C-alpha positions as protocol buffer text, in pm:
chain_id: "A"
residue {
  index: 1
  type: MET
  ca { x: -2412 y: -1946 z: 1685 }
}
residue {
  index: 2
  type: SER
  ca { x: -2408 y: -2284 z: 1576 }
}
residue {
  index: 3
  type: ALA
  ca { x: -2068 y: -2328 z: 1545 }
}
residue {
  index: 4
  type: THR
  ca { x: -1797 y: -2324 z: 1814 }
}
residue {
  index: 5
  type: PRO
  ca { x: -1550 y: -2047 z: 1839 }
}
residue {
  index: 6
  type: LYS
  ca { x: -1270 y: -2269 z: 1714 }
}
residue {
  index: 7
  type: HIS
  ca { x: -1448 y: -2305 z: 1382 }
}
residue {
  index: 8
  type: GLN
  ca { x: -1446 y: -1957 z: 1278 }
}
residue {
  index: 9
  type: ALA
  ca { x: -1299 y: -1778 z: 1009 }
}
residue {
  index: 10
  type: VAL
  ca { x: -1263 y: -1381 z: 1012 }
}
residue {
  index: 11
  type: LEU
  ca { x: -1295 y: -1196 z: 732 }
}
residue {
  index: 12
  type: PHE
  ca { x: -1207 y: -817 z: 632 }
}
residue {
  index: 13
  type: PRO
  ca { x: -1387 y: -647 z: 348 }
}
residue {
  index: 14
  type: GLY
  ca { x: -1173 y: -394 z: 123 }
}
residue {
  index: 15
  type: GLN
  ca { x: -1272 y: -96 z: -139 }
}
residue {
  index: 16
  type: GLY
  ca { x: -1632 y: -83 z: -231 }
}
residue {
  index: 17
  type: SER
  ca { x: -1746 y: -174 z: 120 }
}
residue {
  index: 18
  type: GLN
  ca { x: -1755 y: 177 z: 249 }
}
residue {
  index: 19
  type: GLU
  ca { x: -2048 y: 357 z: 384 }
}
residue {
  index: 20
  type: ARG
  ca { x: -2133 y: 681 z: 554 }
}
residue {
  index: 21
  type: GLY
  ca { x: -2092 y: 641 z: 936 }
}
residue {
  index: 22
  type: MET
  ca { x: -1865 y: 332 z: 935 }
}
residue {
  index: 23
  type: GLY
  ca { x: -1671 y: 305 z: 1279 }
}
residue {
  index: 24
  type: ARG
  ca { x: -1856 y: 606 z: 1435 }
}
residue {
  index: 25
  type: ALA
  ca { x: -2065 y: 389 z: 1682 }
}
residue {
  index: 26
  type: LEU
  ca { x: -1767 y: 181 z: 1777 }
}
residue {
  index: 27
  type: ALA
  ca { x: -1521 y: 467 z: 1818 }
}
residue {
  index: 28
  type: GLU
  ca { x: -1770 y: 622 z: 2047 }
}
residue {
  index: 29
  type: VAL
  ca { x: -1757 y: 330 z: 2313 }
}
residue {
  index: 30
  type: SER
  ca { x: -1419 y: 217 z: 2260 }
}
residue {
  index: 31
  type: THR
  ca { x: -1104 y: 431 z: 2319 }
}
residue {
  index: 32
  type: GLU
  ca { x: -905 y: 159 z: 2119 }
}
residue {
  index: 33
  type: ALA
  ca { x: -1110 y: 195 z: 1813 }
}
residue {
  index: 34
  type: ALA
  ca { x: -1090 y: 576 z: 1845 }
}
residue {
  index: 35
  type: GLU
  ca { x: -705 y: 558 z: 1851 }
}
residue {
  index: 36
  type: LEU
  ca { x: -714 y: 376 z: 1547 }
}
residue {
  index: 37
  type: TRP
  ca { x: -897 y: 630 z: 1368 }
}
residue {
  index: 38
  type: THR
  ca { x: -644 y: 911 z: 1513 }
}
residue {
  index: 39
  type: MET
  ca { x: -351 y: 684 z: 1378 }
}
residue {
  index: 40
  type: ALA
  ca { x: -511 y: 664 z: 1045 }
}
residue {
  index: 41
  type: GLU
  ca { x: -559 y: 1056 z: 1011 }
}
residue {
  index: 42
  type: LYS
  ca { x: -188 y: 1096 z: 1109 }
}
residue {
  index: 43
  type: ALA
  ca { x: -79 y: 853 z: 863 }
}
residue {
  index: 44
  type: SER
  ca { x: -269 y: 976 z: 569 }
}
residue {
  index: 45
  type: GLY
  ca { x: -291 y: 1356 z: 647 }
}
residue {
  index: 46
  type: LEU
  ca { x: -667 y: 1363 z: 586 }
}
residue {
  index: 47
  type: PRO
  ca { x: -966 y: 1428 z: 823 }
}
residue {
  index: 48
  type: LEU
  ca { x: -1090 y: 1081 z: 794 }
}
residue {
  index: 49
  type: ARG
  ca { x: -1378 y: 1096 z: 1051 }
}
residue {
  index: 50
  type: GLU
  ca { x: -1487 y: 1391 z: 911 }
}
residue {
  index: 51
  type: ILE
  ca { x: -1520 y: 1248 z: 561 }
}
residue {
  index: 52
  type: TYR
  ca { x: -1684 y: 910 z: 652 }
}
residue {
  index: 53
  type: TRP
  ca { x: -1879 y: 1022 z: 925 }
}
residue {
  index: 54
  type: GLU
  ca { x: -2023 y: 1348 z: 793 }
}
residue {
  index: 55
  type: GLY
  ca { x: -1890 y: 1351 z: 409 }
}
residue {
  index: 56
  type: ASP
  ca { x: -2064 y: 1267 z: 78 }
}
residue {
  index: 57
  type: GLU
  ca { x: -2006 y: 960 z: -167 }
}
residue {
  index: 58
  type: ALA
  ca { x: -1760 y: 1131 z: -391 }
}
residue {
  index: 59
  type: ALA
  ca { x: -1529 y: 1214 z: -112 }
}
residue {
  index: 60
  type: MET
  ca { x: -1573 y: 868 z: 63 }
}
residue {
  index: 61
  type: ALA
  ca { x: -1487 y: 686 z: -260 }
}
residue {
  index: 62
  type: ASP
  ca { x: -1152 y: 866 z: -293 }
}
residue {
  index: 63
  type: THR
  ca { x: -922 y: 576 z: -244 }
}
residue {
  index: 64
  type: ARG
  ca { x: -640 y: 804 z: -60 }
}
residue {
  index: 65
  type: ALA
  ca { x: -909 y: 838 z: 229 }
}
residue {
  index: 66
  type: LEU
  ca { x: -1083 y: 512 z: 188 }
}
residue {
  index: 67
  type: GLN
  ca { x: -807 y: 266 z: 228 }
}
residue {
  index: 68
  type: PRO
  ca { x: -691 y: 390 z: 571 }
}
residue {
  index: 69
  type: ALA
  ca { x: -1042 y: 476 z: 686 }
}
residue {
  index: 70
  type: MET
  ca { x: -1166 y: 112 z: 585 }
}
residue {
  index: 71
  type: THR
  ca { x: -883 y: -43 z: 783 }
}
residue {
  index: 72
  type: ALA
  ca { x: -931 y: 167 z: 1104 }
}
residue {
  index: 73
  type: ALA
  ca { x: -1297 y: 61 z: 1101 }
}
residue {
  index: 74
  type: THR
  ca { x: -1243 y: -284 z: 1032 }
}
residue {
  index: 75
  type: LEU
  ca { x: -956 y: -323 z: 1237 }
}
residue {
  index: 76
  type: GLY
  ca { x: -1128 y: -163 z: 1554 }
}
residue {
  index: 77
  type: LEU
  ca { x: -1407 y: -426 z: 1526 }
}
residue {
  index: 78
  type: TRP
  ca { x: -1140 y: -690 z: 1564 }
}
residue {
  index: 79
  type: PHE
  ca { x: -994 y: -530 z: 1840 }
}
residue {
  index: 80
  type: PHE
  ca { x: -1329 y: -512 z: 2012 }
}
residue {
  index: 81
  type: LEU
  ca { x: -1438 y: -840 z: 1941 }
}
residue {
  index: 82
  type: ARG
  ca { x: -1113 y: -1041 z: 1963 }
}
residue {
  index: 83
  type: ARG
  ca { x: -1177 y: -1198 z: 2277 }
}
residue {
  index: 84
  type: LYS
  ca { x: -1540 y: -1322 z: 2164 }
}
residue {
  index: 85
  type: LEU
  ca { x: -1370 y: -1458 z: 1859 }
}
residue {
  index: 86
  type: ALA
  ca { x: -1103 y: -1667 z: 2049 }
}
residue {
  index: 87
  type: GLY
  ca { x: -965 y: -1969 z: 1892 }
}
residue {
  index: 88
  type: VAL
  ca { x: -1007 y: -1867 z: 1506 }
}
residue {
  index: 89
  type: VAL
  ca { x: -869 y: -2121 z: 1268 }
}
residue {
  index: 90
  type: GLY
  ca { x: -776 y: -1852 z: 1009 }
}
residue {
  index: 91
  type: PHE
  ca { x: -799 y: -1478 z: 888 }
}
residue {
  index: 92
  type: ALA
  ca { x: -867 y: -1346 z: 522 }
}
residue {
  index: 93
  type: GLY
  ca { x: -893 y: -1005 z: 389 }
}
residue {
  index: 94
  type: HIS
  ca { x: -1029 y: -928 z: 33 }
}
residue {
  index: 95
  type: SER
  ca { x: -756 y: -711 z: -145 }
}
residue {
  index: 96
  type: LEU
  ca { x: -716 y: -410 z: 78 }
}
residue {
  index: 97
  type: GLY
  ca { x: -875 y: -589 z: 383 }
}
residue {
  index: 98
  type: GLU
  ca { x: -577 y: -835 z: 367 }
}
residue {
  index: 99
  type: TYR
  ca { x: -381 y: -569 z: 546 }
}
residue {
  index: 100
  type: ALA
  ca { x: -642 y: -555 z: 837 }
}
residue {
  index: 101
  type: ALA
  ca { x: -624 y: -948 z: 827 }
}
residue {
  index: 102
  type: LEU
  ca { x: -232 y: -906 z: 884 }
}
residue {
  index: 103
  type: ALA
  ca { x: -263 y: -699 z: 1180 }
}
residue {
  index: 104
  type: ALA
  ca { x: -529 y: -925 z: 1333 }
}
residue {
  index: 105
  type: SER
  ca { x: -312 y: -1218 z: 1301 }
}
residue {
  index: 106
  type: GLY
  ca { x: -15 y: -1019 z: 1467 }
}
residue {
  index: 107
  type: MET
  ca { x: 192 y: -1034 z: 1144 }
}
residue {
  index: 108
  type: LEU
  ca { x: 183 y: -656 z: 1152 }
}
residue {
  index: 109
  type: GLU
  ca { x: 150 y: -365 z: 1412 }
}
residue {
  index: 110
  type: ALA
  ca { x: -163 y: -161 z: 1374 }
}
residue {
  index: 111
  type: GLU
  ca { x: 26 y: 149 z: 1320 }
}
residue {
  index: 112
  type: ALA
  ca { x: 244 y: 14 z: 1038 }
}
residue {
  index: 113
  type: THR
  ca { x: -75 y: -119 z: 896 }
}
residue {
  index: 114
  type: LEU
  ca { x: -239 y: 200 z: 888 }
}
residue {
  index: 115
  type: ALA
  ca { x: 83 y: 371 z: 751 }
}
residue {
  index: 116
  type: LEU
  ca { x: 88 y: 125 z: 449 }
}
residue {
  index: 117
  type: THR
  ca { x: -276 y: 128 z: 363 }
}
residue {
  index: 118
  type: SER
  ca { x: -241 y: 509 z: 356 }
}
residue {
  index: 119
  type: LEU
  ca { x: 64 y: 478 z: 120 }
}
residue {
  index: 120
  type: ARG
  ca { x: -124 y: 239 z: -79 }
}
residue {
  index: 121
  type: GLY
  ca { x: -422 y: 442 z: -132 }
}
residue {
  index: 122
  type: ARG
  ca { x: -219 y: 730 z: -257 }
}
residue {
  index: 123
  type: LEU
  ca { x: -35 y: 536 z: -498 }
}
residue {
  index: 124
  type: MET
  ca { x: -309 y: 375 z: -630 }
}
residue {
  index: 125
  type: ALA
  ca { x: -479 y: 727 z: -667 }
}
residue {
  index: 126
  type: GLU
  ca { x: -190 y: 861 z: -836 }
}
residue {
  index: 127
  type: ALA
  ca { x: -188 y: 564 z: -1089 }
}
residue {
  index: 128
  type: ALA
  ca { x: -534 y: 693 z: -1196 }
}
residue {
  index: 129
  type: GLY
  ca { x: -609 y: 866 z: -1523 }
}
residue {
  index: 130
  type: GLY
  ca { x: -474 y: 611 z: -1754 }
}
residue {
  index: 131
  type: GLU
  ca { x: -667 y: 366 z: -1973 }
}
residue {
  index: 132
  type: GLY
  ca { x: -721 y: 110 z: -1691 }
}
residue {
  index: 133
  type: ALA
  ca { x: -1068 y: -10 z: -1593 }
}
residue {
  index: 134
  type: MET
  ca { x: -1242 y: -312 z: -1407 }
}
residue {
  index: 135
  type: ALA
  ca { x: -1582 y: -475 z: -1431 }
}
residue {
  index: 136
  type: ALA
  ca { x: -1763 y: -750 z: -1230 }
}
residue {
  index: 137
  type: VAL
  ca { x: -1916 y: -1022 z: -1470 }
}
residue {
  index: 138
  type: LEU
  ca { x: -2185 y: -1222 z: -1331 }
}
residue {
  index: 139
  type: LYS
  ca { x: -2370 y: -1551 z: -1433 }
}
residue {
  index: 140
  type: LEU
  ca { x: -2089 y: -1702 z: -1628 }
}
residue {
  index: 141
  type: SER
  ca { x: -1864 y: -2016 z: -1548 }
}
residue {
  index: 142
  type: LEU
  ca { x: -1512 y: -1985 z: -1524 }
}
residue {
  index: 143
  type: ASP
  ca { x: -1446 y: -2138 z: -1843 }
}
residue {
  index: 144
  type: ALA
  ca { x: -1665 y: -1906 z: -2010 }
}
residue {
  index: 145
  type: ILE
  ca { x: -1488 y: -1616 z: -1849 }
}
residue {
  index: 146
  type: GLU
  ca { x: -1167 y: -1724 z: -1935 }
}
residue {
  index: 147
  type: GLU
  ca { x: -1298 y: -1770 z: -2301 }
}
residue {
  index: 148
  type: VAL
  ca { x: -1417 y: -1393 z: -2282 }
}
residue {
  index: 149
  type: VAL
  ca { x: -1083 y: -1289 z: -2146 }
}
residue {
  index: 150
  type: ARG
  ca { x: -872 y: -1443 z: -2426 }
}
residue {
  index: 151
  type: GLU
  ca { x: -1114 y: -1316 z: -2699 }
}
residue {
  index: 152
  type: ALA
  ca { x: -1177 y: -955 z: -2588 }
}
residue {
  index: 153
  type: GLY
  ca { x: -800 y: -922 z: -2521 }
}
residue {
  index: 154
  type: GLU
  ca { x: -722 y: -1041 z: -2857 }
}
residue {
  index: 155
  type: ALA
  ca { x: -987 y: -829 z: -3027 }
}
residue {
  index: 156
  type: ALA
  ca { x: -872 y: -510 z: -2860 }
}
residue {
  index: 157
  type: GLY
  ca { x: -527 y: -606 z: -2857 }
}
residue {
  index: 158
  type: ARG
  ca { x: -489 y: -486 z: -2535 }
}
residue {
  index: 159
  type: LEU
  ca { x: -412 y: -644 z: -2163 }
}
residue {
  index: 160
  type: LEU
  ca { x: -691 y: -804 z: -1990 }
}
residue {
  index: 161
  type: VAL
  ca { x: -703 y: -1039 z: -1710 }
}
residue {
  index: 162
  type: VAL
  ca { x: -924 y: -1197 z: -1431 }
}
residue {
  index: 163
  type: ALA
  ca { x: -839 y: -984 z: -1105 }
}
residue {
  index: 164
  type: ASN
  ca { x: -1069 y: -1141 z: -860 }
}
residue {
  index: 165
  type: TYR
  ca { x: -1227 y: -1511 z: -837 }
}
residue {
  index: 166
  type: ASN
  ca { x: -1487 y: -1395 z: -602 }
}
residue {
  index: 167
  type: SER
  ca { x: -1729 y: -1710 z: -611 }
}
residue {
  index: 168
  type: PRO
  ca { x: -1832 y: -1948 z: -898 }
}
residue {
  index: 169
  type: GLY
  ca { x: -2092 y: -1707 z: -1031 }
}
residue {
  index: 170
  type: GLN
  ca { x: -1879 y: -1360 z: -991 }
}
residue {
  index: 171
  type: PHE
  ca { x: -1562 y: -1277 z: -1140 }
}
residue {
  index: 172
  type: VAL
  ca { x: -1397 y: -935 z: -1183 }
}
residue {
  index: 173
  type: LEU
  ca { x: -1203 y: -841 z: -1495 }
}
residue {
  index: 174
  type: SER
  ca { x: -915 y: -576 z: -1510 }
}
residue {
  index: 175
  type: GLY
  ca { x: -709 y: -425 z: -1779 }
}
residue {
  index: 176
  type: ASP
  ca { x: -745 y: -182 z: -2065 }
}
residue {
  index: 177
  type: LYS
  ca { x: -1061 y: 8 z: -2108 }
}
residue {
  index: 178
  type: ALA
  ca { x: -1094 y: -91 z: -2459 }
}
residue {
  index: 179
  type: ALA
  ca { x: -1074 y: -453 z: -2369 }
}
residue {
  index: 180
  type: ILE
  ca { x: -1302 y: -451 z: -2085 }
}
residue {
  index: 181
  type: GLU
  ca { x: -1577 y: -288 z: -2315 }
}
residue {
  index: 182
  type: ALA
  ca { x: -1507 y: -579 z: -2553 }
}
residue {
  index: 183
  type: ALA
  ca { x: -1529 y: -825 z: -2255 }
}
residue {
  index: 184
  type: ALA
  ca { x: -1860 y: -650 z: -2159 }
}
residue {
  index: 185
  type: VAL
  ca { x: -2022 y: -730 z: -2526 }
}
residue {
  index: 186
  type: LEU
  ca { x: -1889 y: -1075 z: -2525 }
}
residue {
  index: 187
  type: ALA
  ca { x: -2035 y: -1147 z: -2157 }
}
residue {
  index: 188
  type: LYS
  ca { x: -2364 y: -1027 z: -2284 }
}
residue {
  index: 189
  type: GLU
  ca { x: -2368 y: -1255 z: -2592 }
}
residue {
  index: 190
  type: ARG
  ca { x: -2308 y: -1562 z: -2363 }
}
residue {
  index: 191
  type: LYS
  ca { x: -2610 y: -1463 z: -2142 }
}
residue {
  index: 192
  type: GLY
  ca { x: -2372 y: -1308 z: -1852 }
}
residue {
  index: 193
  type: ARG
  ca { x: -2385 y: -936 z: -1722 }
}
residue {
  index: 194
  type: ALA
  ca { x: -2076 y: -714 z: -1696 }
}
residue {
  index: 195
  type: VAL
  ca { x: -2114 y: -436 z: -1435 }
}
residue {
  index: 196
  type: PRO
  ca { x: -1859 y: -153 z: -1471 }
}
residue {
  index: 197
  type: LEU
  ca { x: -1668 y: -82 z: -1144 }
}
residue {
  index: 198
  type: ALA
  ca { x: -1610 y: 274 z: -982 }
}
residue {
  index: 199
  type: VAL
  ca { x: -1253 y: 230 z: -958 }
}
residue {
  index: 200
  type: SER
  ca { x: -954 y: 455 z: -1064 }
}
residue {
  index: 201
  type: GLY
  ca { x: -757 y: 189 z: -1241 }
}
residue {
  index: 202
  type: ALA
  ca { x: -660 y: -169 z: -1355 }
}
residue {
  index: 203
  type: PHE
  ca { x: -612 y: -293 z: -1015 }
}
residue {
  index: 204
  type: HIS
  ca { x: -484 y: -678 z: -953 }
}
residue {
  index: 205
  type: SER
  ca { x: -324 y: -655 z: -1307 }
}
residue {
  index: 206
  type: PRO
  ca { x: 16 y: -591 z: -1448 }
}
residue {
  index: 207
  type: LEU
  ca { x: -58 y: -239 z: -1500 }
}
residue {
  index: 208
  type: MET
  ca { x: -3 y: -147 z: -1130 }
}
residue {
  index: 209
  type: ALA
  ca { x: 349 y: -273 z: -1167 }
}
residue {
  index: 210
  type: ALA
  ca { x: 476 y: 68 z: -1080 }
}
residue {
  index: 211
  type: PRO
  ca { x: 277 y: 160 z: -763 }
}
residue {
  index: 212
  type: ALA
  ca { x: 319 y: -188 z: -660 }
}
residue {
  index: 213
  type: ALA
  ca { x: 708 y: -160 z: -682 }
}
residue {
  index: 214
  type: GLU
  ca { x: 688 y: 158 z: -445 }
}
residue {
  index: 215
  type: LEU
  ca { x: 469 y: -9 z: -214 }
}
residue {
  index: 216
  type: GLU
  ca { x: 716 y: -292 z: -211 }
}
residue {
  index: 217
  type: LYS
  ca { x: 993 y: -58 z: -59 }
}
residue {
  index: 218
  type: ALA
  ca { x: 763 y: 3 z: 249 }
}
residue {
  index: 219
  type: LEU
  ca { x: 663 y: -340 z: 298 }
}
residue {
  index: 220
  type: ARG
  ca { x: 1003 y: -472 z: 296 }
}
residue {
  index: 221
  type: LYS
  ca { x: 1090 y: -172 z: 557 }
}
residue {
  index: 222
  type: ALA
  ca { x: 792 y: -265 z: 787 }
}
residue {
  index: 223
  type: GLY
  ca { x: 852 y: -635 z: 751 }
}
residue {
  index: 224
  type: LEU
  ca { x: 627 y: -896 z: 861 }
}
residue {
  index: 225
  type: ARG
  ca { x: 630 y: -1138 z: 1181 }
}
residue {
  index: 226
  type: SER
  ca { x: 507 y: -1502 z: 1212 }
}
residue {
  index: 227
  type: PRO
  ca { x: 133 y: -1484 z: 1325 }
}
residue {
  index: 228
  type: ALA
  ca { x: 87 y: -1453 z: 1693 }
}
residue {
  index: 229
  type: ALA
  ca { x: -284 y: -1581 z: 1652 }
}
residue {
  index: 230
  type: ALA
  ca { x: -433 y: -1791 z: 1352 }
}
residue {
  index: 231
  type: PRO
  ca { x: -270 y: -1763 z: 995 }
}
residue {
  index: 232
  type: VAL
  ca { x: -369 y: -1542 z: 720 }
}
residue {
  index: 233
  type: PHE
  ca { x: -486 y: -1700 z: 407 }
}
residue {
  index: 234
  type: PHE
  ca { x: -334 y: -1497 z: 130 }
}
residue {
  index: 235
  type: ASN
  ca { x: -523 y: -1358 z: -185 }
}
residue {
  index: 236
  type: VAL
  ca { x: -216 y: -1447 z: -439 }
}
residue {
  index: 237
  type: THR
  ca { x: -256 y: -1836 z: -343 }
}
residue {
  index: 238
  type: GLY
  ca { x: -566 y: -1875 z: -142 }
}
residue {
  index: 239
  type: ALA
  ca { x: -371 y: -2059 z: 121 }
}
residue {
  index: 240
  type: ALA
  ca { x: -245 y: -2011 z: 459 }
}
residue {
  index: 241
  type: GLU
  ca { x: 118 y: -1895 z: 502 }
}
residue {
  index: 242
  type: PRO
  ca { x: 281 y: -1863 z: 867 }
}
residue {
  index: 243
  type: ASP
  ca { x: 629 y: -1833 z: 727 }
}
residue {
  index: 244
  type: ALA
  ca { x: 716 y: -1428 z: 746 }
}
residue {
  index: 245
  type: ASP
  ca { x: 935 y: -1408 z: 452 }
}
residue {
  index: 246
  type: LYS
  ca { x: 712 y: -1617 z: 239 }
}
residue {
  index: 247
  type: ALA
  ca { x: 396 y: -1392 z: 337 }
}
residue {
  index: 248
  type: LEU
  ca { x: 605 y: -1072 z: 235 }
}
residue {
  index: 249
  type: ALA
  ca { x: 689 y: -1201 z: -75 }
}
residue {
  index: 250
  type: PHE
  ca { x: 288 y: -1257 z: -146 }
}
residue {
  index: 251
  type: MET
  ca { x: 211 y: -891 z: 0 }
}
residue {
  index: 252
  type: CYS
  ca { x: 472 y: -752 z: -261 }
}
residue {
  index: 253
  type: ARG
  ca { x: 292 y: -927 z: -540 }
}
residue {
  index: 254
  type: GLN
  ca { x: -56 y: -863 z: -414 }
}
residue {
  index: 255
  type: MET
  ca { x: -135 y: -536 z: -629 }
}
residue {
  index: 256
  type: THR
  ca { x: -68 y: -692 z: -947 }
}
residue {
  index: 257
  type: SER
  ca { x: -179 y: -1040 z: -867 }
}
residue {
  index: 258
  type: GLN
  ca { x: -517 y: -1211 z: -878 }
}
residue {
  index: 259
  type: VAL
  ca { x: -757 y: -1221 z: -579 }
}
residue {
  index: 260
  type: ARG
  ca { x: -818 y: -1619 z: -532 }
}
residue {
  index: 261
  type: TRP
  ca { x: -1113 y: -1577 z: -309 }
}
residue {
  index: 262
  type: ILE
  ca { x: -1283 y: -1925 z: -418 }
}
residue {
  index: 263
  type: ASP
  ca { x: -967 y: -2081 z: -312 }
}
residue {
  index: 264
  type: THR
  ca { x: -946 y: -1898 z: 10 }
}
residue {
  index: 265
  type: MET
  ca { x: -1302 y: -1981 z: 110 }
}
residue {
  index: 266
  type: ALA
  ca { x: -1226 y: -2362 z: 16 }
}
residue {
  index: 267
  type: ASN
  ca { x: -895 y: -2381 z: 225 }
}
residue {
  index: 268
  type: LEU
  ca { x: -1059 y: -2200 z: 508 }
}
residue {
  index: 269
  type: HIS
  ca { x: -1334 y: -2457 z: 498 }
}
residue {
  index: 270
  type: ALA
  ca { x: -1062 y: -2731 z: 484 }
}
residue {
  index: 271
  type: ALA
  ca { x: -895 y: -2578 z: 788 }
}
residue {
  index: 272
  type: GLY
  ca { x: -1219 y: -2653 z: 1000 }
}
residue {
  index: 273
  type: ALA
  ca { x: -1405 y: -2312 z: 952 }
}
residue {
  index: 274
  type: ARG
  ca { x: -1757 y: -2348 z: 957 }
}
residue {
  index: 275
  type: THR
  ca { x: -1887 y: -2007 z: 1081 }
}
residue {
  index: 276
  type: PHE
  ca { x: -1754 y: -1714 z: 870 }
}
residue {
  index: 277
  type: VAL
  ca { x: -1739 y: -1380 z: 1030 }
}
residue {
  index: 278
  type: GLU
  ca { x: -1691 y: -1044 z: 844 }
}
residue {
  index: 279
  type: LEU
  ca { x: -1624 y: -751 z: 1021 }
}
residue {
  index: 280
  type: GLY
  ca { x: -1705 y: -426 z: 838 }
}
residue {
  index: 281
  type: PRO
  ca { x: -1983 y: -250 z: 674 }
}
residue {
  index: 282
  type: LYS
  ca { x: -2244 y: -405 z: 407 }
}
residue {
  index: 283
  type: GLY
  ca { x: -2189 y: -760 z: 438 }
}
residue {
  index: 284
  type: VAL
  ca { x: -2025 y: -857 z: 90 }
}
residue {
  index: 285
  type: LEU
  ca { x: -1801 y: -1104 z: 216 }
}
residue {
  index: 286
  type: ALA
  ca { x: -2057 y: -1289 z: 403 }
}
residue {
  index: 287
  type: LYS
  ca { x: -2261 y: -1332 z: 95 }
}
residue {
  index: 288
  type: LEU
  ca { x: -1963 y: -1443 z: -94 }
}
residue {
  index: 289
  type: ALA
  ca { x: -1898 y: -1691 z: 168 }
}
residue {
  index: 290
  type: THR
  ca { x: -2262 y: -1808 z: 118 }
}
residue {
  index: 291
  type: ALA
  ca { x: -2215 y: -1840 z: -239 }
}
residue {
  index: 292
  type: ASN
  ca { x: -1879 y: -2034 z: -225 }
}
residue {
  index: 293
  type: LEU
  ca { x: -1998 y: -2266 z: 49 }
}
residue {
  index: 294
  type: LYS
  ca { x: -2331 y: -2359 z: -113 }
}
residue {
  index: 295
  type: GLY
  ca { x: -2360 y: -2736 z: -166 }
}
residue {
  index: 296
  type: VAL
  ca { x: -2039 y: -2788 z: -10 }
}
residue {
  index: 297
  type: CYS
  ca { x: -2100 y: -2744 z: 358 }
}
residue {
  index: 298
  type: ASP
  ca { x: -2452 y: -2775 z: 507 }
}
residue {
  index: 299
  type: ASP
  ca { x: -2345 y: -2671 z: 847 }
}
residue {
  index: 300
  type: CYS
  ca { x: -2164 y: -2355 z: 744 }
}
residue {
  index: 301
  type: THR
  ca { x: -2282 y: -2008 z: 841 }
}
residue {
  index: 302
  type: ALA
  ca { x: -2179 y: -1655 z: 747 }
}
residue {
  index: 303
  type: VAL
  ca { x: -2257 y: -1340 z: 952 }
}
residue {
  index: 304
  type: ASN
  ca { x: -2162 y: -987 z: 920 }
}
residue {
  index: 305
  type: ILE
  ca { x: -2070 y: -751 z: 1217 }
}
residue {
  index: 306
  type: ALA
  ca { x: -2051 y: -385 z: 1114 }
}
residue {
  index: 307
  type: ASP
  ca { x: -2106 y: -213 z: 1470 }
}
residue {
  index: 308
  type: PRO
  ca { x: -2106 y: -303 z: 1830 }
}
residue {
  index: 309
  type: ALA
  ca { x: -2475 y: -397 z: 1812 }
}
residue {
  index: 310
  type: GLY
  ca { x: -2422 y: -640 z: 1556 }
}
residue {
  index: 311
  type: ALA
  ca { x: -2175 y: -832 z: 1809 }
}
residue {
  index: 312
  type: ALA
  ca { x: -2526 y: -983 z: 1956 }
}
residue {
  index: 313
  type: VAL
  ca { x: -2497 y: -1228 z: 1671 }
}
residue {
  index: 314
  type: LEU
  ca { x: -2203 y: -1403 z: 1845 }
}
residue {
  index: 315
  type: GLU
  ca { x: -2425 y: -1487 z: 2150 }
}
residue {
  index: 316
  type: ALA
  ca { x: -2686 y: -1621 z: 1967 }
}
């Protein structure tokens, strides 16, 4: 790699990055990774390896299974590669991925992480069935997005917020279905494109207040420690927070707050990160890192590692 290990940031993807067979190749060669799947199945009460190694798309999209399974797959990669990634300047995870980031940093034990993501998945699934929805909006500036949100929310008379600030050309809206539909029309009028997301609710919005309150009880019971390794850069602010109490407060707000990924990438870069290593399937975050750093960092690179074979990139 062109950057030295001390210039690395480690990223963990969230919901939507799942794929059939994820984590299988690693679990077949790593006892530690296999144990994570066992813990995840115990915490969730679901046959996760059967679902993700042999199942279909519909079963894999169920958030009750997806959240603990994704966490087991991505955290397994960190444990497998952590010696090759020594000297990391920071960890970050997108939404669900923030839990794997906490475990990687040493702020949370792996078993507690899997228990929390199992609970989070169940609570979010139970919150489904209402009028909440989400859509990604592409090819519009932040100013245009904020204008669309304001106009669509007022026209529909319903809640609508920016849930994810993913990159300068990609934002995700969350709120009432009627407001999302109105926003899609306004985005098209402004030469943008709205893509409905296959989710069960208006995540990262105030409509998640009830499940967030339930999750907060479990988070406070589990508690957080100061990071043993590098700090986590949190979704809520986009900044690093090594103080365990403040970090816990951020995590209690995460389900109802925005994902400030643009700020996260900028702050990791300011902290010295020059190579952004995504651990998990599909490479969504590696692509977002490239989009966020375009024209900002000429010597930055982003790589995706989804299985043991992909680790070869760390030797290049």
